[in-house]
C-alpha positions as CSV (number, residue, x, y, z in Angstrom):
1,M,96.1,93.0,88.8
2,R,92.5,93.9,89.7
3,G,92.4,90.9,92.0
4,A,95.7,91.8,93.7
5,I,94.4,95.2,94.8
6,P,91.6,94.0,97.0
7,R,93.8,91.4,98.6
8,L,96.6,93.9,99.4
9,S,94.0,96.4,100.6
10,L,92.6,93.8,103.1
11,V,96.1,93.0,104.4
12,L,97.0,96.6,104.8
13,L,93.6,97.4,106.5
14,A,94.2,94.7,109.1
15,A,97.8,95.6,109.7
16,E,97.2,99.3,110.1
17,R,94.3,98.8,112.5
18,G,96.3,96.3,114.5
19,A,99.2,98.7,114.8
20,R,96.9,101.6,115.8
21,L,95.3,99.5,118.5
22,S,98.8,98.5,119.7
23,T,99.8,102.2,119.9
24,V,96.8,103.0,122.0
25,I,97.5,100.2,124.4
26,H,101.2,101.2,124.5
27,Y,100.4,104.7,125.6
28,L,97.9,103.5,128.2
29,V,100.3,100.9,129.7
30,C,103.2,103.4,129.8
31,G,101.0,106.0,131.5
32,Q,101.4,108.5,128.7
33,L,97.8,109.7,129.0
34,G,98.3,112.8,127.0
35,W,99.4,111.0,123.9
36,F,96.8,108.3,124.6
37,G,94.0,110.9,124.5
38,L,95.3,112.6,121.3
39,T,95.6,109.2,119.6
40,I,92.0,108.4,120.5
41,A,91.0,111.9,119.3
42,C,92.4,111.2,115.9
43,V,89.5,108.8,115.2
44,V,86.9,111.5,115.8
45,P,87.0,112.8,112.2
46,G,86.3,109.3,111.1
47,Y,82.7,109.6,112.4
48,A,82.0,111.7,109.3
49,A,82.8,108.6,107.2
50,Q,80.8,106.4,109.5
51,L,77.8,108.7,109.0
52,L,78.2,108.4,105.3
53,S,78.4,104.7,105.6
54,I,75.1,104.6,107.4
55,L,73.5,106.7,104.8
56,W,75.0,104.5,102.1
57,F,73.5,101.4,103.8
58,R,70.1,103.1,103.8
59,A,70.5,104.1,100.1
60,D,71.2,100.4,99.3
61,G,67.9,99.5,100.9
62,H,69.2,98.1,104.2
63,Q,67.7,99.6,107.4
64,P,70.6,99.9,109.9
65,G,69.8,97.9,113.0
66,C,71.2,98.2,116.5
67,W,74.2,95.9,115.8
68,L,75.1,97.9,112.7
69,L,74.8,101.2,114.6
70,V,77.1,99.8,117.4
71,L,79.7,98.8,114.8
72,H,79.7,102.3,113.4
73,L,80.0,103.9,116.9
74,L,83.0,101.6,117.4
75,Q,84.5,102.9,114.2
76,L,84.0,99.5,112.6
77,G,81.3,100.4,110.1
78,L,83.6,101.0,107.2
79,W,85.6,98.0,108.2
80,K,82.5,95.8,107.8
81,R,81.5,97.5,104.5
82,D,85.0,97.5,103.0
83,S,85.7,93.9,104.0
84,C,82.3,92.7,102.7
85,R,82.8,94.6,99.4
86,Y,86.4,93.4,99.0
87,W,85.3,89.8,99.5
88,D,82.4,90.4,97.0
89,V,84.9,91.7,94.4
90,L,87.2,88.7,94.9
91,W,84.3,86.3,94.8
92,M,82.9,87.9,91.6
93,M,86.3,87.9,90.0
94,A,86.7,84.2,90.7
95,E,83.3,83.4,89.1
96,M,83.4,86.0,86.3
97,D,82.9,84.5,82.9
98,G,84.7,86.7,80.3
99,N,83.3,90.3,80.5
100,A,79.8,89.3,81.5
101,R,80.1,90.9,85.0
102,A,83.0,93.2,84.4
103,G,80.8,96.3,84.8
104,E,79.5,95.1,88.1
105,V,83.0,94.2,89.4
106,L,84.2,97.7,88.4
107,T,81.3,99.3,90.3
108,R,82.1,97.3,93.4
109,L,85.8,98.0,93.1
110,G,85.0,101.7,92.7
111,D,82.9,101.7,95.9
112,V,85.7,100.2,98.0
113,C,88.4,102.5,96.5
114,V,86.4,105.6,97.3
115,L,85.5,104.4,100.8
116,Q,89.1,103.4,101.5
117,L,90.4,106.8,100.3
118,L,87.8,108.7,102.4
119,E,88.7,106.7,105.5
120,A,92.4,107.1,105.0
121,L,92.2,110.9,104.7
122,L,89.9,111.2,107.7
123,Q,91.6,108.7,110.1
124,N,95.1,107.6,108.8
125,L,96.3,111.1,108.0
126,P,95.7,112.6,111.5
127,H,97.1,109.5,113.1
128,L,100.2,109.6,110.9
129,L,100.9,113.3,111.7
130,L,100.6,112.7,115.4
131,Q,102.7,109.6,115.6
132,A,105.3,111.1,113.3
133,Y,105.6,114.1,115.6
134,I,105.9,111.9,118.6
135,V,108.7,109.8,117.0
136,V,110.6,112.8,115.7
137,A,110.2,115.3,118.5
138,V,109.4,113.4,121.6
139,D,110.4,109.7,121.6
140,P,112.8,108.9,118.7
141,E,113.2,105.4,120.1
142,G,109.5,104.7,120.1
143,F,109.2,101.4,118.1
144,I,105.4,100.9,118.3
145,P,104.5,104.5,117.3
146,G,107.1,104.4,114.5
147,V,105.6,101.1,113.1
148,S,102.1,102.6,113.4
149,A,103.1,105.8,111.6
150,G,104.8,103.7,108.9
151,L,101.8,101.5,108.3
152,S,99.5,104.6,108.3
153,L,101.7,106.2,105.6
154,L,101.7,103.0,103.6
155,S,97.9,102.6,103.9
156,L,97.3,106.2,102.9
157,A,99.6,105.9,99.9
158,W,98.0,102.6,98.9
159,A,94.5,104.2,99.1
160,L,95.6,107.0,96.7
161,V,97.1,104.4,94.4
162,S,93.9,102.3,94.4
163,Y,91.9,105.4,93.6
164,S,94.2,106.3,90.8
165,H,94.1,102.8,89.4
166,F,90.3,102.8,89.5
167,T,90.1,106.2,87.7
168,C,92.3,104.7,85.0
169,L,90.0,101.8,84.6
170,L,87.1,104.1,84.0
171,K,88.7,105.7,80.9
172,P,87.6,104.2,77.6
173,G,90.3,101.9,76.1
174,H,92.4,101.8,79.3
175,L,93.5,98.4,80.7
176,S,94.5,97.4,84.2
177,L,97.9,98.9,85.2
178,P,100.7,96.4,85.3
179,A,102.3,95.5,88.6
180,M,105.4,97.5,88.1
181,A,103.4,100.6,87.3
182,V,101.4,100.2,90.5
183,L,104.6,99.7,92.4
184,C,106.1,102.9,91.0
185,L,102.9,104.8,91.9
186,L,103.1,103.4,95.4
187,L,106.7,104.4,95.8
188,W,106.0,107.9,94.4
189,R,102.9,108.4,96.7
190,T,104.8,107.1,99.7
191,G,107.8,109.3,99.1
192,M,105.7,112.4,98.4
193,L,103.5,112.0,101.5
194,G,106.5,111.0,103.7
195,T,108.5,114.1,102.8
196,R,105.5,116.4,103.3
197,V,104.6,114.9,106.6
198,L,108.3,115.1,107.8
199,A,108.6,118.7,106.7
200,L,105.4,119.7,108.6
201,V,106.6,117.7,111.7
202,L,110.0,119.4,111.7
203,F,108.5,122.8,111.1
204,A,106.1,122.2,114.0
205,R,109.0,121.1,116.2
206,L,110.9,124.4,115.5
207,Y,108.0,126.9,115.3
208,C,105.2,125.2,117.2
209,F,101.8,126.6,116.2
210,W,103.1,128.7,113.3
211,V,102.7,125.5,111.3
212,F,99.0,126.0,111.4
213,A,99.4,129.4,109.8
214,V,101.5,128.0,107.0
215,A,99.1,125.1,106.4
216,G,96.1,127.6,106.5
217,V,97.6,129.8,103.8
218,H,98.3,126.7,101.6
219,W,94.7,125.5,102.2
220,L,93.2,128.8,101.2
221,L,95.4,129.0,98.0
222,M,94.4,125.5,97.0
223,S,90.7,126.1,97.7
224,F,90.7,129.3,95.6
225,W,92.5,127.4,92.9
226,L,89.8,124.7,92.9
227,V,87.1,127.3,92.7
228,A,88.8,128.9,89.7
229,Q,88.8,125.5,87.9
230,Q,85.0,125.4,88.2
231,T,84.8,121.7,89.2
232,D,81.4,120.3,88.4
233,I,81.4,117.1,90.6
234,V,79.0,118.7,93.0
235,A,76.1,120.8,91.6
236,Q,74.6,122.5,94.7
237,P,76.3,125.8,95.5
238,C,76.7,125.1,99.3
239,R,78.0,121.6,98.8
240,W,80.2,122.8,95.9
241,R,81.9,125.3,98.2
242,L,82.3,122.6,101.0
243,F,83.7,120.2,98.5
244,N,86.4,122.7,97.3
245,C,87.3,123.5,100.9
246,L,87.7,119.8,101.8
247,V,89.8,119.0,98.8
248,G,91.8,122.2,99.4
249,A,92.7,120.7,102.8
250,V,93.7,117.4,101.2
251,Y,96.0,119.3,98.8
252,I,98.2,120.3,101.7
253,F,99.5,116.8,101.5
254,C,98.8,115.3,98.1
255,Y,97.2,116.0,94.7
256,I,94.0,114.2,93.7
257,N,92.6,114.6,90.2
258,V,88.9,115.7,90.6
259,R,88.3,116.3,86.9
260,P,88.0,113.7,84.1
261,T,90.3,115.8,81.7
262,P,94.1,115.3,81.5
263,S,95.8,116.6,84.5
264,K,99.4,117.3,83.4
265,T,99.1,121.1,83.6
266,R,97.3,121.0,86.9
267,V,99.8,118.7,88.4
268,F,102.6,121.0,87.3
269,V,100.9,124.0,88.8
270,F,100.2,122.2,92.1
271,Y,103.8,121.1,92.6
272,A,105.2,124.5,91.4
273,V,103.1,126.3,94.1
274,S,103.3,123.8,96.9
275,T,106.9,122.7,96.7
């Protein structure tokens, strides 16, 4: 199952990017410059991930040249890193002899899962919200925006599933999840994200900007809840506060386990409060 995850991730990565580019071209050709501009603006948060990718290249001992900087400016830096690391994982799995390189494969797989999740939250999620609003409230017959929204939803759900699968592999004595378990996780994540996005879109259609007030209250509650849990992933006080605020924003849409301990109680509290 480990080999299937990188392959599916590469396929989804290519399909989602192709659909997003088709959406941009669709709005430009149809003269819908407002939606064109907003769709382009959805990639702006992704520059935070591009900056992290550059810093990661430097930490790996590679000085970023002009060509690499251009790729990051074009929002293709993570594409290059993810694709290379996915192919590295597949190549290492093909050559792996027993468990000799299992630790190295797991490290590489963890890198791509974390990068994929970061990129999905920063880019796919805003794009999904915008295209879902356009399809529901503006152009119900819009085929290209609908396909793009669907692929963004699937890509985001798959990023969460890949991250969950990787965290399971880190636990002592845990084996790779079977295919049916991964499929059930994907269906659960897709349904959960889809219903939340649809609820926000319908609320925004009826009450316009009041949706930001509701999302803001939810974000504050989740951020204070994370602070109360005393998460120790980040040690520095300023970065710790920023981490809690960022994860609190993510909790508007989905739950991510940020602690190594069992999460049954936290999941129950999360869904009891946010439902």
